[in-house]
Structures are given as C-alpha cells and as structure tokens.
C-alpha positions in Angstrom: -117.4 53.5 162.1 -119.9 55.1 159.7 -120.8 53.5 156.4 -119.0 56.2 154.5 -115.8 55.6 156.4 -116.1 51.8 155.6 -116.6 52.4 151.9 -114.0 55.2 151.4 -110.9 52.9 151.0 -112.7 50.9 148.3 -113.7 53.8 146.1 -110.5 54.1 144.1 -110.8 50.4 143.1 -114.4 50.7 142.2 -113.4 53.6 139.9 -110.8 51.2 138.3 -113.5 48.6 137.7 -116.0 51.2 136.4 -113.5 52.6 134.0 -112.4 49.2 132.7 -116.1 48.1 132.4 -117.1 51.2 130.3 -113.8 51.9 128.6 -113.9 55.5 129.8 -112.9 57.5 132.9 -115.9 59.8 132.4 -118.5 57.1 132.1 -116.9 54.8 134.7 -116.8 57.6 137.3 -120.3 58.6 136.4 -121.5 55.1 137.5 -119.5 55.4 140.7 -121.1 58.7 141.5 -124.6 57.3 140.8 -123.8 54.4 143.1 -122.8 56.7 145.9 -125.8 58.9 145.3 -128.1 55.8 145.5 -126.5 54.7 148.8 -126.9 58.2 150.3 -130.5 58.4 149.2 -131.4 55.0 150.5 -128.8 53.7 153.0 -131.2 51.1 154.3 -131.0 49.4 151.0 -127.2 48.9 151.2 -126.4 45.1 151.8 -125.5 44.8 155.4 -125.1 41.1 155.5 -121.8 41.1 153.4 -118.4 42.8 153.5 -118.7 46.5 152.8 -116.5 46.2 149.7 -118.7 43.5 148.3 -121.8 45.5 149.2 -120.4 48.5 147.4 -119.7 46.6 144.2 -123.2 45.0 144.4 -124.8 48.5 144.5 -122.6 49.5 141.5 -123.8 46.4 139.6 -127.4 47.3 140.3 -126.9 50.8 139.0 -125.0 49.5 135.9 -127.7 47.0 135.1 -130.6 49.4 135.6 -128.9 52.1 133.5 -128.0 49.8 130.6 -131.0 47.5 130.3 -134.7 47.9 130.4 -137.2 45.3 131.5 -137.0 43.6 128.1 -133.3 43.1 128.3 -132.5 45.9 125.8 -130.5 49.1 126.4 -132.8 52.1 126.5 -132.0 54.5 123.6 -132.0 57.6 125.8 -131.7 61.1 124.4 -129.8 60.7 121.1 -130.4 64.3 120.0 -133.4 66.0 118.6 -131.8 66.3 115.2 -131.5 62.6 114.7 -134.1 60.8 112.7 -135.8 57.5 113.8 -133.4 55.4 111.8 -130.4 57.3 113.2 -131.6 56.9 116.7 -132.1 53.2 116.3 -128.6 52.9 114.8 -127.1 54.7 117.8 -129.1 52.5 120.2 -127.9 49.4 118.5 -124.3 50.7 118.6 -124.5 51.3 122.3 -125.9 47.9 123.0 -123.2 46.2 121.0 -120.6 47.9 123.1 -121.9 47.0 126.5 -119.3 44.9 128.3 -120.7 41.3 128.2 -121.4 39.4 131.4 -118.5 37.1 130.6 -116.1 40.1 130.6 -117.6 41.4 133.8 -116.9 38.0 135.5 -113.3 38.2 134.2 -112.7 41.7 135.4 -114.2 41.0 138.8 -112.0 38.0 139.4 -108.8 38.8 137.5 -108.6 42.5 138.0 -110.6 43.1 141.2 -109.6 39.9 142.9 -113.0 38.7 143.9 -113.5 35.0 144.5 -115.8 33.1 142.0 -118.4 33.0 144.8 -118.3 36.7 145.4 -118.3 37.4 141.6 -121.4 35.2 141.3 -123.1 37.3 144.0 -122.2 40.5 142.2 -123.5 39.6 138.8 -126.3 37.4 140.2 -125.5 34.0 138.7 -124.7 30.7 140.2 -121.2 30.3 141.4 -120.6 27.4 139.0 -121.5 29.7 136.1 -118.8 32.2 136.9 -116.1 29.8 135.8 -118.0 29.1 132.6 -118.3 32.9 132.0 -114.6 33.5 132.6 -113.7 30.7 130.2 -116.0 32.2 127.6 -114.3 35.6 128.1 -110.9 34.0 127.6 -112.1 32.3 124.4 -113.2 35.7 123.2 -109.7 37.1 124.0 -108.1 34.3 122.0 -110.0 35.5 118.9 -109.2 39.1 119.5 -107.1 41.0 117.0 -103.5 40.9 117.9 -101.9 44.3 118.7 -98.5 45.8 118.4 -97.5 46.9 122.0 -95.1 49.6 123.2 -93.8 49.0 126.8 -92.7 52.0 128.9 -91.0 50.5 132.0 -87.6 51.3 133.6 -87.3 48.2 135.8 -85.6 45.6 133.6 -87.1 42.5 135.4 -90.6 44.0 135.3 -90.2 45.0 131.7 -89.1 41.5 130.8 -92.0 40.0 132.7 -94.5 42.3 130.9 -92.9 41.6 127.5 -93.2 37.8 128.1 -96.9 38.1 129.0 -97.6 40.3 126.0 -95.8 37.9 123.6 -97.5 34.9 125.2 -100.8 36.5 124.5 -99.9 36.6 120.8 -99.1 40.3 120.6 -96.0 41.9 119.2 -93.7 44.2 121.2 -92.6 47.2 119.2 -90.0 48.3 121.8 -89.3 48.9 125.5 -88.6 52.5 126.6 -87.1 53.5 129.9 -87.5 57.3 129.6 -90.1 59.8 128.4 -88.0 60.9 125.4 -87.2 57.3 124.4 -90.9 56.4 124.6 -91.9 59.1 122.2 -89.0 58.3 119.8 -90.0 54.6 119.8 -93.7 55.4 119.3 -92.9 57.6 116.3 -90.5 55.2 114.8 -92.8 52.2 115.0 -96.4 53.2 115.8 -98.0 50.8 118.4 -101.6 49.8 118.7 -101.4 49.7 122.5 -99.2 51.2 125.2 -98.3 49.8 128.6 -96.7 52.5 130.7 -95.2 52.6 134.2 -95.7 55.9 136.1 -92.2 56.6 137.3 -89.4 56.3 134.8 -85.6 56.0 134.9 -84.7 59.7 134.5 -87.3 60.8 137.0 -89.6 61.6 134.1 -93.2 60.6 134.2 -94.8 57.8 132.2 -98.0 60.0 132.2 -96.1 62.8 130.4 -94.6 60.2 128.0 -98.1 59.1 127.2 -99.3 62.7 126.7 -96.5 63.2 124.2 -97.6 60.1 122.3 -101.3 61.0 122.4 -100.5 64.4 121.0 -99.2 62.7 117.9 -101.8 59.9 117.5 -104.6 58.1 119.3 -103.8 54.8 121.0 -105.2 52.9 124.0 -103.1 53.1 127.1 -102.8 50.9 130.2 -100.9 52.4 133.1 -99.0 50.3 135.7 -98.4 51.6 139.2 -97.7 50.5 142.8 -99.9 53.4 144.0 -103.3 53.1 142.2 -105.1 55.3 144.7 -103.1 58.3 143.5 -104.5 57.9 140.0 -108.1 56.9 140.9 -109.4 60.0 142.7 -111.9 61.0 140.1 -110.9 64.6 140.5 -108.9 65.2 137.3 -108.1 63.5 133.9 -106.9 60.1 134.9 -106.2 56.7 133.3 -109.0 54.6 132.1 -107.1 51.3 132.4 -104.8 50.7 135.3 -102.8 47.7 136.6 -101.6 47.6 140.2 -98.1 46.4 141.0 -97.3 43.6 141.9 -99.6 42.2 139.1 -100.8 38.8 138.1 -100.6 37.5 134.6 -104.4 37.2 134.5 -104.7 40.9 135.5 -102.5 42.0 132.6 -104.4 39.7 130.2 -107.8 41.1 131.3 -106.7 44.7 131.1 -105.1 44.3 127.6 -108.2 42.5 126.3 -110.6 45.2 127.7 -108.5 48.1 126.3 -108.5 46.5 122.9 -112.2 45.6 123.1 -113.1 49.3 123.4 -110.4 50.4 120.9 -112.0 48.2 118.2 -115.5 49.3 119.1 -115.3 53.1 119.4 -118.1 54.5 121.6 -120.4 57.1 120.2 -119.6 60.5 121.6 -122.9 60.8 123.4 -122.9 57.2 124.8 
C-alpha cells in the first residue's frame, strides 16, 4: 500500500483538527494542503517509525510551527499590505500572535477531540509525556474562566438533545432552546438570540441542520458547532464546510473542547488577512 493510500482515511480528521486549531475552514485546510505538499516534495522526511496517522499529524505540526513562529519564538508579520504604516503592521502582527492557539489548547484538542493518547500528543507537540497532562489541565482552567455563552441546540433525537443540554449547562452555559426542525431553529434563534449554536445535520422533518444554520447566519453572525455521525462527508475540503465539528457518538470532553475553541475564536476575531 502506498503512503498516499495509508494517509487518505485520516485526511478528513486532520482537516477537523486544522479547522479547530485555526478557527477557520479556509486557514485550517490551507495548513492541511501545505502538509500534503511537504510530504509529496520530501517523502523521505515522513516519519516511518510511527503509525501513519501519527506521522501525518506530526508533519502538520511541523508546518504549523514553522508558519506561525520564527526562530525567536515570534510569529512573522508577513505581508500585511503595502498601505499599512509600520505601527499598523506591528499591531496586526501582535493581533495575529495573540490569536495563535496556545500549546495547552493544542494538547486538549489532540487528546479530547482527536483521541490521541497523552504519549502520542507529547510526540506531536514535542514535549515530555508528563507535560501533556499539565497542559491539558491548564487549558481546562482557561475554559473555566471563559465567558459563558447562551447556546441554541438543534437536535431531533430527544436523548441526545438532553445529553448535550446537560453538558452545556454543566459547563456553565445557558441553553436558549432546543429545536428539532429547520423552521423551529430559526424561530428560536430570532426569539432569543444565542451566542453559540450546536447543530445536528439531519433533523426531524428531513430538513437539514446545515440549512437551519444558513438561515440563522443570514440574520446574524454566531459561532456554530455541527454534530454528525458521518464527519467524512463534511470534511472533504472541496466546498464551504463546518469549521467546528463533533463526531457521534461523542465524549463530554470532546464537546467541552469544541465549545471552548469556538468561543475562543469568537471572542478574538481574526484579522481578515490573517
């Protein structure tokens, strides 16, 4: 089996990680493409002593680190536009740096969302295994201090909806309502504007959670996390797709990490040229 064939099944999930890490489908997928280009250009540098999925994520982390930090540990300012003055360029560079996902959150995403063991996560972010638990604990402390959100849940399965509602409330967030159809979702959103939406893909009346979200986003901006049993269908990188996505069946830690990361980027809007 060729290296490409070994890596293909893992690409949708690398896209999920890249999007959660950057808070953007566009930027997350860009890093995935750069990773694949690096592998094609220098296949001999791909880690052959580990599982292909682990090697793929390691190559991604190398690209991520090299793109976001220079040898001094600071993010390069890059091309911020010829019409910006020196002070403006410095401000944009500082803004970008402040929005880079911290190492603690990388550790949390790799373990809680991507399912890597602490040992594997340590290999990926190049720290000692013992440090991963410290980093995850640090991320969880950051989450505890995060501004609480008002959350709309779009889910037609009562048991799953109740489970999500419990998780959301236990995290200290408020649930504005639970919708089971596209029309109900828009009505609830307009009646009580949420600060975050958690949406299933397939709804009770055979309508789409994606369409429900499009209806809501046509009225106002709000971060969205999609929930699906078939993540591969929404992680192709070939069309506008979700930035944040949870796979069914989900773990409490996965929901917690996804909500936290979505709110992290909502509170720190990225510059348009980042």
